Backbone as numpy.savetxt, mean C-alpha at the origin, in Angstrom:
# Nx Ny Nz CAx CAy CAz Cx Cy Cz
1.75 -0.69 -5.60 0.83 -1.91 -4.67 0.05 -1.19 -4.31
-0.95 -1.55 -3.69 -2.52 -1.38 -3.43 -2.28 -0.48 -2.48
-2.56 -0.06 -1.47 -2.44 0.61 -0.20 -2.78 -0.39 0.66
-3.66 -1.92 0.82 -3.96 -2.89 1.44 -3.08 -3.73 1.58
-2.45 -3.80 0.90 -1.04 -4.94 0.46 0.46 -4.36 0.99
-0.27 -2.64 0.96 1.25 -2.28 2.13 0.95 -2.33 3.09
-0.35 -2.05 3.85 -0.58 -2.20 5.36 -0.77 -3.73 5.67
-1.38 -4.49 5.25 -0.90 -5.74 5.53 0.77 -6.27 5.33
1.18 -5.63 4.53 2.73 -6.47 4.67 3.72 -5.67 5.83
3.66 -4.62 5.70 3.85 -3.95 7.45 3.51 -4.32 8.66
2.30 -5.22 8.81 1.83 -5.59 9.71 2.23 -6.91 9.65
2.87 -7.91 8.56 3.15 -8.74 8.62 4.73 -8.49 9.50
5.66 -7.88 8.31 6.94 -7.52 9.26 6.65 -7.27 10.72
5.72 -6.54 11.24 5.38 -6.38 12.64 5.56 -7.50 13.10
4.92 -8.06 12.85 4.41 -9.13 13.51 6.10 -10.24 13.12
6.44 -10.36 12.53 7.22 -11.49 12.66 9.07 -11.07 12.94
8.59 -9.08 13.60 9.80 -8.69 13.66 9.22 -8.20 15.00
9.95 -8.53 16.05 9.15 -7.69 17.65 9.81 -6.79 18.34
11.36 -6.20 17.33 11.26 -5.02 17.98 10.89 -3.56 16.80
10.17 -2.67 17.45 9.78 -1.51 16.23 10.60 -1.09 16.16
11.48 -1.38 16.81 12.98 -0.03 16.23 13.14 -0.62 14.82
13.23 -1.73 14.87 13.78 -2.09 13.44 12.50 -2.67 12.95
11.70 -2.73 12.86 10.40 -3.54 12.19 9.83 -2.17 11.54
9.48 -1.10 12.21 8.95 0.30 11.66 9.98 0.57 10.52
10.93 0.36 10.23 11.81 1.11 9.30 12.05 0.02 8.18
11.73 -1.16 8.74 11.32 -2.43 7.85 10.38 -2.08 6.91
9.41 -1.56 7.62 8.15 -1.55 6.96 7.86 -0.68 5.79
8.52 0.57 6.46 8.98 1.68 5.39 9.22 1.40 4.11
10.39 0.48 4.84 11.58 0.32 3.11 10.94 -0.73 2.45
9.69 -1.45 3.05 9.09 -2.43 2.73 7.60 -1.83 1.25
7.50 -0.90 1.52 7.11 0.08 0.53 7.32 -0.16 -1.09
8.79 0.59 -1.00 9.72 0.71 -2.15 9.77 -0.46 -2.71
10.01 -1.75 -1.73 10.45 -2.72 -2.77 9.32 -3.62 -3.32
7.92 -3.01 -2.57 6.77 -3.69 -3.33 6.11 -3.02 -4.62
6.28 -1.39 -4.64 6.10 -0.97 -5.32 6.80 -1.60 -6.84
8.36 -1.68 -6.62 9.51 -2.31 -7.49 9.01 -3.28 -8.41
7.94 -4.34 -7.70 7.61 -5.08 -8.15 6.51 -5.46 -9.13
6.13 -5.97 -10.65 4.95 -5.81 -11.20 3.83 -5.76 -9.68
2.59 -4.72 -10.43 1.56 -4.29 -9.86 0.48 -3.80 -10.94
-0.80 -3.60 -10.03 -1.99 -2.92 -10.82 -1.31 -1.42 -11.35
-1.67 -1.27 -12.27 -1.62 0.38 -12.96 -1.68 0.41 -14.06
-1.50 1.93 -14.56 -1.71 1.88 -16.20 -0.45 3.07 -16.34
0.14 3.09 -17.45 0.89 3.72 -17.78 0.41 4.93 -18.39
-1.23 5.56 -18.49 -1.22 6.80 -19.02 -1.30 7.17 -17.25
-0.77 8.81 -17.80 -0.60 9.58 -16.60 -1.22 9.81 -15.76
-2.22 10.12 -15.80 -4.00 10.49 -16.07 -4.84 9.17 -15.61
-4.51 8.08 -14.97 -4.98 7.11 -14.98 -6.13 6.95 -13.35
-5.54 7.66 -13.05 -6.37 7.52 -11.90 -7.45 8.50 -11.75
-8.32 9.15 -12.73 -9.07 9.88 -13.21 -10.10 9.03 -14.07
-9.59 7.77 -14.47 -10.27 6.67 -15.29 -11.50 6.07 -14.26
-12.49 5.61 -14.47 -13.56 4.49 -14.08 -13.51 3.62 -13.12
-12.70 2.98 -13.80 -12.22 1.71 -13.27 -11.17 1.77 -12.16
-9.99 2.81 -12.64 -8.62 3.21 -11.55 -9.82 3.40 -10.23
-11.02 3.97 -10.08 -11.77 4.38 -9.06 -12.25 3.58 -8.33
-12.73 2.29 -9.13 -13.63 1.50 -8.64 -12.18 0.58 -7.60
-11.26 0.34 -8.59 -10.24 -0.26 -7.85 -9.67 0.48 -6.77
-9.45 1.25 -6.43 -9.13 2.43 -5.31 -9.77 2.34 -4.18
-11.87 2.59 -4.73 -12.48 2.31 -3.44 -12.53 1.24 -2.82
-12.37 -0.03 -3.75 -11.92 -1.39 -3.17 -10.80 -1.88 -2.01
-9.63 -0.59 -2.70 -8.65 -0.90 -2.24 -8.95 0.00 -0.52
-9.73 0.69 -0.68 -9.65 1.98 0.73 -10.64 1.34 1.84
-11.33 0.69 1.10 -12.39 -0.48 1.73 -11.91 -1.55 2.72
-10.60 -2.42 2.06 -10.16 -3.34 2.42 -9.20 -2.97 3.45
-8.81 -2.05 2.98 -7.54 -1.08 4.18 -8.48 -0.50 5.30
-9.22 -0.26 5.50 -10.28 0.05 6.35 -10.64 -0.74 7.32
-11.12 -2.11 6.41 -11.82 -3.27 6.87 -10.32 -4.21 7.88
-9.33 -4.02 7.46 -8.19 -4.54 8.07 -7.70 -4.04 9.14
-7.53 -2.40 9.18 -7.45 -1.77 10.42 -8.48 -1.91 11.44
-9.86 -1.89 11.19 -10.40 -2.14 11.87 -10.50 -3.48 12.65
-10.25 -4.38 11.96 -10.19 -5.85 12.22 -9.20 -5.91 13.45
-7.87 -4.71 13.08 -7.26 -5.24 14.46 -7.54 -4.63 15.44
-7.94 -3.41 15.36 -8.49 -2.40 16.77 -9.87 -3.67 17.21
-10.39 -4.41 16.50 -11.82 -4.85 16.72 -10.94 -6.32 17.32
-10.57 -6.58 17.46 -9.68 -8.35 17.51 -8.41 -7.89 18.72
-8.31 -7.13 18.73 -6.79 -6.58 19.01 -5.96 -7.91 19.64
-4.95 -8.43 18.25 -4.36 -9.17 18.39 -3.07 -8.99 19.54
-2.37 -9.86 19.97 -1.17 -9.28 20.19 -0.66 -8.54 19.73
-0.05 -7.86 20.16 0.82 -6.20 19.78 -0.21 -6.06 18.68
-1.38 -5.79 18.34 -1.99 -4.76 17.69 -1.57 -3.67 17.46
-1.02 -2.97 17.89 -0.69 -1.33 17.50 0.05 -1.68 17.09
1.60 -2.76 17.76 2.61 -2.08 16.45 2.02 -2.50 14.91
1.28 -3.50 15.12 0.87 -4.12 13.96 0.27 -3.27 12.88
-0.83 -1.80 13.58 -1.15 -1.29 12.96 -0.03 -0.14 12.75
0.81 0.12 13.73 1.64 1.37 13.25 2.91 0.86 11.81
2.57 -0.69 12.03 3.90 -1.22 10.70 3.47 -0.86 9.62
1.86 -1.42 9.14 0.97 -1.22 8.36 0.63 0.37 8.02
0.44 0.90 8.92 0.68 2.63 8.22 2.11 3.45 8.22
2.91 2.84 8.65 3.74 3.24 8.14 4.41 2.49 7.21
3.90 1.49 6.44 4.42 0.68 5.11 3.58 1.32 3.91
2.62 1.79 4.53 1.66 2.73 3.22 2.54 4.50 3.34
2.39 4.88 4.13 2.74 6.22 4.56 3.77 7.04 2.75
4.32 6.35 2.46 4.54 7.06 1.26 4.17 7.53 0.02
3.16 6.61 0.43 2.18 6.90 -1.06 1.11 8.01 -0.43
1.26 8.92 0.40 0.64 10.34 0.96 1.26 11.37 -0.31
2.44 11.09 -0.57 2.66 11.64 -1.49 2.14 12.13 -2.67
1.62 11.14 -2.83 0.30 11.55 -4.49 -0.37 12.62 -3.73
-1.30 12.42 -2.46 -2.02 12.78 -2.96 -2.60 14.53 -3.38
-1.17 14.94 -3.34 -1.60 16.44 -3.99 -1.44 16.46 -5.57
-0.65 15.35 -6.12 -1.21 14.97 -7.38 -2.41 14.57 -8.04
-2.82 13.86 -6.97 -4.48 13.36 -7.39 -5.51 14.45 -7.47
-5.26 14.77 -6.09 -6.32 16.53 -6.29 -5.55 17.23 -7.46
-5.03 17.92 -7.92 -4.26 18.54 -8.99 -5.18 18.02 -10.18
-5.22 16.76 -10.63 -5.21 15.64 -11.43 -7.37 16.09 -11.44
-7.77 15.76 -10.10 -9.72 15.93 -10.33 -9.35 17.40 -11.04
-8.86 18.62 -10.27 -9.23 19.45 -11.14 -8.79 20.39 -11.97
-8.29 19.17 -13.17 -7.52 19.20 -14.28 -6.40 20.87 -14.32
-5.47 20.25 -13.41 -4.06 21.21 -13.40 -3.14 20.51 -13.13
-2.25 20.96 -13.47 -0.57 20.22 -13.96 0.19 21.13 -12.06
0.33 19.76 -11.80 1.20 19.76 -10.51 3.02 19.20 -11.46
3.94 19.95 -10.85 5.17 19.41 -11.36 5.56 18.19 -10.64
6.32 17.22 -11.30 6.72 16.02 -10.00 7.92 16.43 -9.20
7.82 16.41 -8.36 9.13 16.76 -7.29 9.77 15.08 -7.64
11.21 16.03 -7.34 12.19 14.53 -7.52 12.00 13.38 -7.17
11.50 13.25 -5.49 10.61 12.02 -4.93 9.80 11.22 -5.34
8.73 12.43 -6.19 7.84 11.60 -7.20 7.97 11.11 -8.28
9.04 11.88 -9.14 9.86 11.31 -10.04 10.27 9.23 -10.07
11.19 9.70 -8.72 11.66 8.50 -7.98 10.96 7.19 -7.66
9.61 8.03 -7.27 8.90 6.79 -6.85 7.81 6.07 -8.46
7.75 7.34 -8.95 7.30 6.57 -10.30 7.99 5.89 -11.05
9.26 6.50 -10.70 10.41 5.21 -11.45 10.45 3.74 -11.44
10.30 3.81 -9.98 10.09 2.76 -9.63 9.45 1.63 -9.53
8.24 2.05 -10.42 6.51 1.36 -10.30 6.84 1.36 -12.00
7.66 0.44 -12.50 7.63 0.58 -13.89 7.01 -1.10 -14.68
6.57 -1.82 -13.62 5.59 -2.61 -13.77 4.55 -2.71 -13.70
3.48 -1.69 -13.67 2.14 -0.99 -13.33 1.47 -1.41 -15.02
1.03 -2.15 -14.25 -0.09 -2.97 -15.75 -1.50 -3.08 -15.17
-2.37 -3.53 -15.82 -3.61 -3.60 -15.60 -3.93 -4.77 -15.33
-3.30 -5.92 -16.06 -3.36 -7.07 -15.26 -2.44 -7.90 -13.90
-1.85 -6.63 -13.35 -1.09 -6.68 -12.60 -2.61 -6.66 -10.83
-3.46 -6.79 -11.28 -4.33 -6.66 -10.44 -4.33 -7.55 -9.81
-4.00 -9.21 -10.89 -4.02 -10.44 -10.42 -2.99 -10.84 -9.61
-1.88 -10.36 -9.39 -0.58 -10.18 -8.77 -1.01 -9.75 -7.68
-2.19 -8.41 -7.28 -2.55 -7.55 -6.24 -3.11 -8.95 -5.32
-3.85 -9.57 -6.33 -4.91 -10.16 -5.24 -4.49 -11.24 -4.65
-2.84 -11.83 -5.28 -2.37 -12.81 -4.42 -1.40 -12.71 -3.69
-1.15 -10.94 -3.53 0.10 -11.02 -2.86 -0.86 -10.93 -1.35
-1.76 -10.21 -1.81 -3.23 -9.77 -0.08 -3.61 -11.12 0.18
-3.79 -11.77 -0.63 -4.55 -13.32 0.12 -2.21 -13.76 0.78
-1.59 -14.18 0.05 -0.58 -14.72 0.82 -0.11 -13.82 2.13
-0.06 -12.47 1.97 -0.14 -11.43 2.69 -0.84 -11.81 4.08
-1.87 -11.75 4.48 -3.00 -11.85 4.77 -2.92 -13.56 5.52
-2.48 -14.47 5.02 -2.56 -16.01 5.64 -1.20 -16.02 6.42
-0.14 -15.32 6.21 0.90 -15.11 6.69 0.74 -14.37 7.57
-0.20 -13.89 7.72 -0.26 -12.89 9.08 -0.85 -13.45 10.02
-2.00 -14.15 9.71 -2.97 -15.29 10.62 -1.93 -16.29 11.12
-1.02 -16.40 10.23 -0.37 -17.63 11.13 0.48 -16.72 12.21
1.05 -15.66 12.07 1.95 -15.29 12.85 1.55 -14.64 13.81
-0.18 -14.22 14.30 -0.32 -13.29 15.33 -1.13 -14.75 16.06
-0.94 -16.08 15.46 -1.59 -16.87 16.50 -1.36 -17.62 17.48
């Protein structure tokens, strides 16, 4: 799943579960559950080097920054825990940064066991998954708006 979906899902969990000690671990686990669902991606090992993926990545980053910025600007009730839930939910994707940077430099980097597991659960990465991602994002955002009112 895209970062924006992970961040909004983590915020939804934090809004729905008022105890941070429960909400934050659930937000973390949500990352793996969401990655196991069909979503945007490509079976090509180096798909993140193609122009289309970079375009999607840029839009995703922009949406994520706008969302976090919105939490900071509007500060709904429990906005700090909402932001933390979002950041915890997206945090496993930090693992991919060294692989992304190595590919940008056209270097090989051996995948760790954790990286292999994370890639394995993302069996459903397909280019058409972008439509699923968009629907999930809209649904999660609508749910979040309902929960923070």
